[in-house]
C-alpha positions in Angstrom: -22.8 -44.5 -2.9 -20.8 -47.5 -1.8 -18.5 -47.3 1.2 -14.8 -46.7 0.7 -13.9 -50.2 1.7 -15.6 -51.5 -1.4 -13.3 -49.4 -3.7 -9.9 -50.7 -4.9 -6.9 -48.9 -3.6 -5.8 -47.5 -7.0 -9.3 -46.0 -7.5 -9.6 -44.2 -4.2 -9.6 -40.5 -4.1 -8.1 -38.7 -1.2 -11.2 -38.3 0.9 -12.1 -42.0 0.4 -8.6 -42.9 1.2 -8.7 -40.9 4.4 -12.0 -42.5 5.5 -10.7 -45.9 4.7 -7.5 -45.4 6.7 -9.6 -44.3 9.6 -11.7 -47.5 9.3 -8.7 -49.7 8.9 -6.9 -48.1 11.9 -9.9 -48.9 14.1 -10.5 -52.4 12.7 -6.8 -53.4 12.9 -6.5 -52.1 16.4 -9.5 -54.2 17.4 -7.9 -57.3 15.9 -4.6 -56.5 17.5 -6.3 -56.6 20.9 -7.9 -59.9 20.0 -4.7 -61.4 18.7 -1.9 -60.0 20.9 -3.6 -59.0 24.1 -6.5 -61.5 24.4 -4.9 -64.3 22.4 -8.3 -64.9 20.8 -8.3 -63.7 17.2 -11.6 -63.5 15.4 -10.3 -63.5 11.8 -7.7 -65.6 10.0 -4.1 -64.5 9.6 -4.7 -64.1 5.8 -7.6 -61.8 6.5 -5.5 -59.8 9.0 -2.7 -59.5 6.5 -5.2 -58.3 4.0 -6.3 -55.5 6.3 -2.7 -54.5 7.0 -1.7 -54.6 3.4 -4.7 -52.5 2.3 -3.7 -50.0 4.8 -0.1 -50.1 3.6 -1.2 -49.8 -0.1 -3.3 -46.8 0.7 -0.5 -45.1 2.6 1.9 -45.7 -0.3 -0.6 -44.2 -2.8 -1.5 -41.3 -0.4 1.6 -40.8 1.8 0.3 -37.5 3.0 -2.8 -39.1 4.5 -0.8 -41.4 6.9 -2.4 -41.2 10.3 -0.6 -40.6 13.6 -2.2 -43.8 14.8 -1.4 -45.7 11.6 -1.2 -49.5 12.0 2.0 -49.3 10.0 3.5 -47.3 12.9 2.9 -49.9 15.6 3.2 -53.6 16.0 1.6 -56.1 18.3 -1.0 -54.9 20.8 -1.3 -53.0 24.0 0.4 -54.4 27.1 -2.0 -55.8 29.7 -2.1 -54.0 33.0 -1.7 -57.3 34.9 1.9 -57.5 33.8 4.8 -55.3 34.6 6.1 -53.4 31.6 9.5 -53.7 30.0 10.6 -51.0 27.5 12.4 -52.4 24.5 15.8 -50.6 24.0 15.6 -51.6 20.4 12.0 -51.7 19.0 10.5 -55.0 18.0 9.3 -54.4 14.5 7.0 -56.1 12.1 7.8 -57.2 8.6 6.5 -56.1 5.2 4.8 -58.9 3.3 5.2 -60.4 -0.2 2.4 -62.5 -1.8 4.0 -63.6 -5.1 7.3 -64.4 -6.7 7.0 -61.0 -8.4 6.8 -59.3 -5.0 10.0 -61.1 -4.0 11.8 -60.1 -7.2 10.7 -56.5 -6.6 12.0 -56.7 -3.0 15.4 -57.8 -4.1 15.5 -55.2 -6.9 14.4 -52.5 -4.4 17.2 -53.5 -2.1 19.7 -53.3 -4.9 18.3 -49.9 -6.1 18.6 -48.5 -2.6 22.1 -49.7 -2.2 23.0 -48.8 -5.8 24.2 -52.3 -6.5 24.2 -53.6 -10.1 22.3 -56.8 -10.9 25.5 -58.9 -11.1 27.0 -57.7 -7.8 27.0 -60.4 -5.0 24.1 -60.0 -2.6 23.2 -62.8 -0.2 20.0 -63.4 1.7 18.9 -65.8 4.4 15.6 -67.7 4.1 13.8 -69.3 7.1 10.3 -70.4 8.0 8.0 -67.8 9.5 6.9 -69.4 12.8 3.3 -68.8 13.8 3.9 -68.1 17.5 4.5 -65.4 20.0 7.5 -63.1 19.7 9.7 -62.9 22.8 12.8 -60.9 23.7 15.3 -62.5 26.1 17.9 -60.2 27.7 21.2 -61.7 28.9 23.8 -59.8 31.0 27.2 -61.4 31.5 25.6 -64.5 29.9 22.7 -64.9 32.4 19.0 -64.4 31.6 17.8 -61.3 33.5 14.5 -60.6 31.7 12.0 -61.7 29.1 9.4 -59.5 27.4 6.7 -60.0 24.8 6.6 -57.8 21.8 3.7 -55.8 23.2 3.2 -52.7 21.0 6.8 -52.9 19.7 8.1 -50.3 22.1 6.9 -51.7 25.4 6.2 -55.4 26.2 5.0 -57.5 29.1 7.5 -58.9 31.7 7.1 -62.7 31.5 10.5 -63.5 32.9 9.4 -66.1 35.4 7.3 -67.9 32.7 10.1 -67.8 30.1 12.5 -69.5 32.6 10.2 -72.6 32.6 10.6 -73.1 28.8 13.3 -75.8 28.2 14.5 -74.3 24.9 15.5 -71.1 26.7 18.8 -71.3 28.5 19.1 -69.6 31.8 22.8 -69.1 31.1 24.6 -68.9 27.8 27.2 -71.6 27.0 30.8 -70.4 26.4 31.8 -66.8 26.1 29.0 -64.2 25.9 28.8 -60.4 25.4 28.2 -58.2 28.4 24.7 -57.5 27.1 22.8 -59.5 24.4 19.1 -59.7 23.7 18.1 -62.8 21.8 14.8 -62.7 20.1 12.7 -65.5 18.7 9.3 -67.2 18.7 7.6 -69.2 21.4 5.4 -71.9 19.9 3.6 -75.1 20.6 4.3 -78.1 18.4 1.3 -79.6 16.6 1.5 -82.9 18.4 1.8 -81.3 21.8 -1.2 -79.1 21.0 -3.3 -82.2 20.1 -2.2 -84.0 23.3 -3.0 -80.9 25.4 -6.5 -80.8 23.9 -7.0 -84.6 24.5 -6.0 -84.0 28.1 -8.4 -81.0 28.4 -11.3 -83.0 26.9 -10.6 -86.0 29.2 -10.8 -83.7 32.2 -14.0 -82.1 31.0 -12.3 -78.8 30.3 -12.6 -76.5 27.3 -10.3 -77.3 24.4 -8.1 -74.8 22.7 -8.6 -73.3 19.2 -5.1 -73.4 17.7 -1.4 -73.8 18.7 -0.5 -70.2 18.3 -3.2 -68.8 20.6 -2.5 -71.6 23.1 1.2 -70.8 23.2 0.5 -67.1 23.7 -2.0 -67.7 26.4 0.3 -70.2 28.1 3.3 -67.8 28.2 1.1 -65.0 29.6 0.0 -66.7 32.7 0.2 -65.0 36.1 1.0 -68.4 37.6 4.3 -69.6 36.2 3.5 -73.2 37.1 0.7 -73.2 34.5 3.3 -72.1 31.9 5.6 -74.9 33.1 2.9 -77.5 32.6 2.6 -76.6 28.9 5.3 -78.0 26.4 6.3 -74.6 25.0 9.2 -74.4 22.6 11.4 -71.5 21.3 13.2 -70.8 18.1 15.9 -68.1 18.2 16.4 -66.1 15.0 17.0 -62.4 15.8 18.4 -60.0 18.3 17.9 -56.5 19.8 20.1 -54.6 22.2 23.7 -56.0 22.1 27.0 -54.7 23.5 28.8 -56.5 20.6 27.8 -58.8 17.8 29.5 -62.2 17.4 29.5 -62.1 13.6 29.1 -59.8 10.7 26.2 -61.7 9.0 22.7 -62.7 9.8 23.6 -66.4 9.3 26.7 -66.0 11.5 24.9 -64.5 14.4 22.1 -67.1 14.3 24.8 -69.9 14.2 26.2 -68.4 17.4 22.8 -68.7 19.0 23.1 -72.5 18.6 26.5 -72.5 20.2 25.0 -70.6 23.2 22.4 -73.3 23.7 19.4 -72.1 21.7 17.3 -74.1 19.1 17.6 -72.5 15.7 15.5 -73.6 12.7 17.2 -76.2 10.6 15.5 -75.0 7.4 17.3 -71.6 7.6 19.6 -71.3 4.6 21.7 -68.7 2.7 21.2 -67.9 -1.0 22.9 -65.5 -3.4 20.1 -65.4 -6.0 16.4 -64.5 -5.9 15.8 -67.8 -7.7 17.4 -69.6 -4.8 15.1 -67.8 -2.3 12.0 -68.8 -4.3 13.1 -72.4 -4.6 13.6 -72.5 -0.9 10.1 -71.1 -0.4 8.7 -73.9 -2.6 10.6 -76.5 -0.6 9.3 -75.2 2.7 5.8 -74.8 1.3 5.9 -78.5 0.2 7.1 -79.5 3.7 4.6 -77.3 5.5 2.1 -80.0 6.3 4.7 -82.4 7.7 6.5 -79.9 9.9 6.1 -80.3 13.6 5.0 -76.6 14.0 2.8 -74.1 12.2 4.3 -71.7 9.8 2.6 -69.1 7.5 5.4 -68.1 5.2 9.1 -67.7 4.7 11.2 -64.8 5.8 14.0 -63.4 3.7 16.8 -61.1 5.2 19.8 -59.4 3.7 22.7 -61.5 5.2 25.3 -58.7 5.5 24.7 -56.8 8.7 26.6 -53.7 7.3 24.1 -53.6 4.4 21.2 -54.0 6.8 22.5 -50.9 8.7 22.6 -49.0 5.4 19.2 -50.1 4.4 17.6 -49.1 7.7 13.9 -48.9 8.2 10.7 -47.7 6.5 8.0 -46.8 9.1 7.9 -49.8 11.5 9.5 -52.5 9.2 13.1 -53.0 8.0 14.0 -52.4 4.4 16.3 -55.5 4.5 13.7 -58.1 5.3 10.3 -59.3 4.0 7.9 -62.2 4.8 6.8 -64.2 1.8 3.4 -65.4 2.9 1.7 -68.5 1.7 -1.1 -68.1 -1.0 -4.4 -66.7 -0.2 -7.6 -68.6 -0.7 -9.8 -68.5 -3.8 -13.5 -69.0 -4.4 -15.9 -69.2 -7.3 -19.1 -67.1 -7.5 -21.3 -65.0 -9.8 -21.1 -61.4 -10.8 -24.7 -60.3 -10.1 -24.2 -56.6 -11.1 -21.5 -54.0 -11.8 -22.0 -50.7 -10.1 -20.2 -47.4 -10.6 -19.2 -45.0 -7.8 -18.1 -41.4 -8.3 -15.2 -40.1 -6.2 -14.1 -36.6 -5.1 -11.9 -36.1 -8.2 -14.7 -37.4 -10.5 -13.2 -40.9 -10.9 -15.7 -43.5 -12.0 -14.9 -46.7 -10.1 -16.5 -50.0 -11.0 -17.2 -52.7 -8.4 -18.7 -56.1 -9.0 -21.6 -57.1 -6.8 -21.2 -60.8 -6.2 -23.3 -63.7 -5.1 -22.1 -63.9 -1.4 -19.3 -66.5 -1.0 -16.8 -67.4 1.8 -13.2 -66.7 1.0 -10.6 -67.1 3.8 -13.2 -67.5 6.4 -15.0 -64.2 5.5 -18.2 -63.8 3.5 -17.7 -61.3 0.7 -20.2 -59.8 -1.7 -18.1 -57.5 -3.9 -14.8 -57.3 -5.7 -12.8 -54.5 -7.3 -12.9 -54.2 -11.0 -10.4 -51.3 -11.1 -11.5 -49.5 -14.3 -13.1 -50.1 -17.7 -10.0 -51.5 -19.3 -9.7 -54.1 -16.6 -13.3 -55.2 -17.3 -12.5 -55.4 -21.0 -9.5 -57.7 -20.3 -6.8 -55.0 -20.8 -4.0 -54.3 -18.4 -2.5 -50.9 -17.3 0.3 -51.4 -19.9 -2.3 -51.9 -22.7 -1.6 -55.6 -22.9 -4.2 -58.4 -22.5 -5.0 -59.7 -19.0 -6.9 -63.0 -18.4 -5.8 -63.8 -22.0 -8.1 -60.9 -23.1 -11.2 -62.4 -21.5 -13.7 -59.6 -20.5 -16.0 -59.6 -17.5 -19.7 -59.5 -17.7 -22.8 -59.4 -15.5 -23.8 -63.1 -15.0 -20.2 -64.4 -15.3 -18.9 -67.1 -13.1 -15.6 -65.9 -11.8 -12.8 -67.0 -9.5 -12.0 -64.4 -6.8 -9.1 -64.2 -4.4 -8.0 -62.2 -1.4 -4.4 -61.5 -0.8 -2.7 -58.1 -0.3 -6.0 -56.3 -0.3 -9.0 -56.8 1.9 -11.3 -56.2 -1.1 -11.3 -59.4 -3.2 -10.1 -59.3 -6.8 -11.2 -61.2 -9.8 -8.6 -63.8 -10.8 -10.3 -65.2 -13.9 -13.6 -65.9 -15.6 -15.0 -69.3 -16.6 -16.2 -68.8 -20.2 -17.7 -72.3 -20.3 -20.3 -71.1 -17.8 -21.1 -67.8 -19.4 -24.8 -67.4 -20.2 -25.6 -67.6 -23.9 -27.4 -64.3 -23.8 -24.7 -62.4 -22.0 -23.5 -59.1 -23.4 -20.3 -57.1 -23.0 -20.5 -54.6 -20.2 -20.9 -51.0 -21.5 -18.9 -48.7 -19.3 -20.9 -45.4 -18.8 -19.7 -42.4 -20.9 -21.6 -40.0 -18.6 -21.5 -39.5 -14.9 -24.2 -41.7 -13.2 -24.8 -38.9 -10.6 -25.0 -35.7 -12.6 -25.2 -37.0 -16.2 -22.2 -34.9 -17.4 -19.8 -36.4 -19.9 -17.2 -38.7 -18.4 -13.9 -38.7 -20.2 -10.4 -40.3 -20.1 -7.5 -37.9 -20.1 -4.3 -38.5 -22.1 -1.5 -39.4 -19.7 1.3 -37.0 -20.4 4.0 -39.5 -19.4 2.9 -42.4 -21.5 0.9 -40.7 -24.3 -1.9 -43.2 -23.7 -5.4 -42.6 -22.4 -5.6 -42.6 -18.6 -7.2 -45.8 -17.3 -9.6 -43.8 -15.2 -12.7 -42.2 -16.7 -13.7 -39.0 -14.8 -16.8 -36.8 -14.6 -16.0 -33.5 -16.3 -18.5 -31.4 -14.3 -16.4 -31.0 -11.1 -18.0 -27.7 -10.0 -21.6 -28.8 -9.9 -21.6 -32.6 -9.8 -23.3 -33.4 -6.5 -21.2 -36.5 -5.9 -17.9 -34.6 -6.2 -19.2 -31.6 -4.3 -20.2 -33.8 -1.3 -17.0 -35.7 -1.4 -15.0 -32.4 -1.5 -16.9 -31.2 1.5 -16.3 -34.4 3.4 -12.6 -34.1 2.6 -12.5 -30.5 3.8 -13.7 -31.4 7.3 -11.9 -34.7 7.5 -9.4 -35.6 10.3 -6.1 -34.3 8.7 -7.8 -31.2 7.2 -10.1 -28.9 9.4 -11.2 -31.8 11.6 -14.3 -30.0 12.9 -15.7 -31.9 15.9 -19.4 -32.8 15.2 -19.0 -32.0 11.4 -18.1 -35.3 9.8 -19.0 -37.1 6.6 -22.6 -37.7 7.6 -23.1 -34.0 8.5 -21.4 -32.8 5.3 -23.7 -34.9 3.2 -26.8 -33.8 5.1 -25.9 -30.1 5.1 -25.2 -30.2 1.4 -28.5 -31.8 0.4 -30.4 -29.5 2.8 -28.8 -26.5 1.0 -27.1 -25.3 4.2 -23.5 -25.8 3.1 -22.7 -26.1 -0.6 -19.0 -25.3 -0.4 -16.3 -25.1 2.3 -16.5 -21.4 2.8 -20.2 -21.6 3.7 -19.2 -23.7 6.8 -17.9 -20.5 8.4 -21.0 -18.5 7.8 -23.4 -21.3 8.9 -24.0 -19.8 12.4 -24.5 -16.3 11.1 -27.0 -17.5 8.6 -28.6 -19.7 11.2 -29.0 -16.8 13.6 -30.5 -14.6 10.9 -32.8 -17.2 9.6 -36.5 -16.8 10.1 -37.1 -20.4 8.9 -36.0 -23.6 10.5 -33.0 -23.3 12.8 -30.3 -26.0 13.1 -31.3 -26.8 16.7 -34.8 -27.6 15.5 -33.8 -30.0 12.7 -34.0 -33.8 13.0 -31.0 -35.2 15.0 -30.1 -31.8 16.4 -30.8 -29.9 19.6 -29.8 -26.7 21.2 -26.7 -28.2 22.9 -25.5 -30.1 19.8 -26.0 -27.1 17.6 -24.1 -24.8 20.0 -21.2 -27.3 20.2 -21.0 -27.5 16.5 -20.8 -23.7 16.1 -18.1 -23.6 18.8 -16.1 -26.3 17.0 -16.4 -24.4 13.7 -15.1 -21.3 15.5 -12.2 -23.2 17.1 -11.2 -24.6 13.7 -10.6 -21.2 12.2 -7.0 -21.3 13.4 -5.3 -24.1 11.5 -1.8 -25.1 10.4 -1.0 -24.0 6.9 -0.3 -27.5 5.5 -3.7 -28.7 6.8 -5.4 -25.7 5.1 -3.7 -26.5 1.8 -4.6 -30.2 2.1 -8.2 -29.3 2.9 -8.6 -27.6 -0.4 -8.8 -31.0 -2.0 -6.6 -30.2 -4.9 -5.9 -33.3 -7.1 -2.5 -34.9 -6.4 -2.0 -32.7 -3.3 -2.0 -35.1 -0.4 -0.8 -34.3 3.1 2.8 -34.8 2.2 2.7 -32.4 -0.8 0.8 -30.0 1.3 3.6 -30.0 3.9 6.2 -29.4 1.2 4.2 -26.5 -0.2 3.7 -25.0 3.3 7.4 -25.2 4.0 8.3 -23.6 0.7 5.7 -20.8 0.6 5.6 -20.3 4.4 2.2 -18.4 4.6 -1.3 -18.8 3.1 -1.0 -15.5 1.3 2.4 -16.4 -0.1 1.1 -19.8 -1.3 -2.1 -18.4 -2.9 -0.2 -15.5 -4.6 2.4 -17.9 -5.9 -0.2 -20.3 -7.4 -2.0 -17.3 -9.0 1.3 -16.1 -10.5 2.1 -19.6 -11.8 -1.3 -20.0 -13.6 0.2 -19.5 -17.1 2.7 -22.3 -16.6 5.5 -20.0 -17.4 7.8 -17.5 -15.7 9.6 -17.6 -12.4 6.6 -18.6 -10.3 6.0 -21.6 -12.5 9.7 -22.5 -12.6 9.9 -22.3 -8.8 6.9 -24.4 -8.3 7.8 -27.2 -10.8 11.3 -27.3 -9.4 10.3 -28.1 -5.9 11.5 -31.6 -5.1 8.5 -33.9 -4.7 6.1 -31.7 -6.7 7.0 -32.0 -10.4 4.9 -31.2 -13.4 1.8 -33.3 -12.6 1.2 -31.8 -9.2 2.2 -28.3 -10.5 -0.4 -28.5 -13.3 -3.0 -29.7 -10.9 -2.3 -26.7 -8.6 -2.4 -24.0 -11.4 -5.5 -25.7 -12.9 -7.3 -25.5 -9.5 -6.4 -21.8 -9.0 -7.0 -21.0 -12.6 -10.7 -21.9 -12.1 -12.4 -18.6 -10.9 -14.9 -20.5 -8.7 -12.1 -22.2 -6.8 -10.0 -19.0 -6.4 -13.1 -17.2 -5.1 -13.8 -19.8 -2.5 -10.1 -19.8 -1.3 -10.2 -16.0 -1.0 -13.5 -16.2 1.0 -12.0 -18.9 3.2 -9.1 -16.6 4.0 -11.6 -14.0 5.2 -12.8 -16.4 7.9 -9.9 -18.7 8.7 -6.3 -17.9 9.9 -3.8 -20.5 8.7 -0.6 -20.4 10.8 2.6 -19.6 9.0 4.7 -22.7 8.5 7.6 -23.1 10.9 11.0 -22.3 9.4 13.5 -25.1 9.0 15.6 -25.4 12.2 19.0 -23.9 11.6 20.9 -26.6 13.6 23.3 -27.7 10.8 25.3 -26.0 8.0 22.8 -27.4 5.5 19.6 -26.4 7.2 17.3 -24.5 4.8 19.7 -25.1 1.9 18.5 -26.4 -1.5 20.7 -29.2 -2.7 20.6 -31.1 -6.1 22.2 -34.5 -6.5 23.1 -35.4 -10.1 25.2 -38.0 -12.0 26.0 -41.6 -11.0 26.7 -41.4 -7.3 29.0 -44.2 -6.3 28.9 -44.5 -2.5 25.2 -44.2 -2.1 22.0 -44.3 -4.0 20.0 -41.2 -5.0 17.4 -42.0 -2.3 20.0 -42.4 0.3 21.6 -39.1 -0.6 18.3 -37.2 -0.4 17.4 -38.9 2.9 20.8 -37.9 4.3 20.4 -34.3 3.2 16.9 -34.0 4.5 18.0 -35.3 7.9 20.4 -32.4 8.0 17.6 -30.0 7.4 18.2 -29.4 3.7 15.7 -29.3 0.9 16.4 -31.4 -2.2 15.4 -30.4 -5.7 15.2 -32.3 -8.9 16.7 -29.5 -11.1 19.1 -26.7 -10.8 17.9 -23.1 -10.6 19.1 -19.8 -9.4 17.8 -20.7 -5.9 19.9 -23.9 -5.7 22.6 -23.6 -3.0 24.7 -26.7 -3.8 25.1 -29.4 -6.4 26.6 -32.7 -5.6 27.8 -34.2 -8.9 28.8 -37.8 -9.5 30.4 -39.3 -12.6 28.3 -38.7 -15.7 26.8 -35.4 -14.5 25.9 -33.4 -17.5 23.5 -30.5 -18.1 22.7 -30.0 -14.4 26.3 -29.6 -13.5 26.9 -27.2 -16.4 23.8 -25.2 -15.5 25.1 -24.9 -11.9 28.4 -23.6 -13.2 26.7 -21.1 -15.5 24.6 -19.9 -12.6 27.5 -19.7 -10.2 26.1 -22.4 -8.0 28.7 -24.3 -6.0 29.4 -27.8 -7.3 31.2 -30.5 -5.3 31.8 -34.2 -5.8 30.6 -37.1 -3.6 33.7 -37.4 -1.6 33.6 -33.7 -0.7 29.9 -34.1 0.4 30.9 -36.9 2.8 33.7 -34.7 4.1 31.4 -31.8 4.8 28.8 -33.9 6.6 31.5 -35.6 8.7 31.0 -39.1 7.3 
């Protein structure tokens, strides 16, 4: 079975996604150290972006699996011990990336949706080159430079004040009037010509030459001897800010213009646009000028111009909703499809992957590419329309592959002129390649079309699914048993020691009673390691309720949905009994389940289907004999809305639906998608219809948007 990193994001099951997020977290952390701490990257920026974007894509598809050490939750790298530390009063965040015009259009549409702005409402953005340098924060008090810090990990940076004072583009005192406190942020860089001259000088002196301007600039700024920094022709573009006692303008463009008045260099290519077409045209102009610019850039950054709108938009994870970096295109390469292999996931999904003749793309040798599903191979998109003008993919085809927002390469097109004369269309398997059971495509209830994924129907006994379910059960955000990882899960399953999760907790008892081979005597084990495993299994018996629910491996129930269910049902017994009661998809138990905000019919059906299978229900009951899930904590009652269930309906005028829900949840409330007898409050905007009437019929309080803002004190 191929590794998770060879599987396209949309085809990952939860266990594979979890493993892949763990791999990406470790790999990205390593590259962060190389790039930010050592100033010596070992992969290209495009390849690094691919890793970050694969991580982001998986987190978006499986939000519940997001790790505590997620790369999307930190920026930069660790601070070196040789420097003093400076804590950023306002975090230095990273930017989300766009890789196509469509991504930019979606970004603008997403901003409008969040702000609830119609398509014809004025909305301005700035566009500026994305400088390939080292981020720096400069703190001025009473107009005088008092400190300079690198980005570091986004929260804490390195104190490079003495070195920053040697850079000619950084004023030691601001010109004219200045706020009491103002932190100017920007990018330290080395011009291309200066970099070449520095390398010529190094070579003439018999010294080692440098790799690229970005790393050289970073290394030059982070010298313990400020005289070395002073000898390097470092430059600085100012384009952002952090902590500030007052802002000199109400727009992004206005504040940056003030930077120039204070004595900073700002990028002359920065401009303001009121249409997405204008942004993309500016991107094209900058891309065309890229080679002739005096400095390296790797894209164009777009920002909402109005600072009040920026404040409303806020942040997602460690990046702002109001900005995005439009990166320059990824590289492509041509190679052969040598084979097409099928991998079976935990939920039975059959995922095709092209085995390629190895080829270098973006500085990395790749040997496989995602093929998504059988429709994709046949030249059909997810909407049922042709892709690649309907050209199918076959073994032996010459294809163009590319790497952009995903570390796994994708097939861009096929060259039919080079297709072998004896090639045949690829026949996607109709049976599971592992267990031989029928593999079918379900009908999507939302679209009425066949689902794009074909799945093995023999979930209970298919070895591939059983092993993946077992791996999921012991994974990090589930039971996380020390010494019982994916490798042990697979080995124990095939050895007949653990066939289902409940058998984990009887392993020691069975081992003690066994007159045959004991675990300590098996290959790779010893008395100490076996003892430690049994101790870890025992320690894992007490577990948070949401982790217990997540560990069950129910389709569509990731960590986020598991937390919602734990919060609603409070205890393991309450959860199991409610799911049992809802099995007929009718009655109060079903209504309560499907009405939970964030759950909905798809997840609800998956839950009742899982508990409706006697084998699954029996395993859960056996688990509850051995493990003790902690009751979920009750919502803190620190506001008038804590623990209340609120429904927002109608066309809200002062905020979008997403803003409204986020606001309510920050106050400790639960939001629901429909009105029921358990609803506490309905906030109804213009056009509210059946939900408002149902609330009135049930005697649920209904208020308008203005009253909502009055009650929350806004």
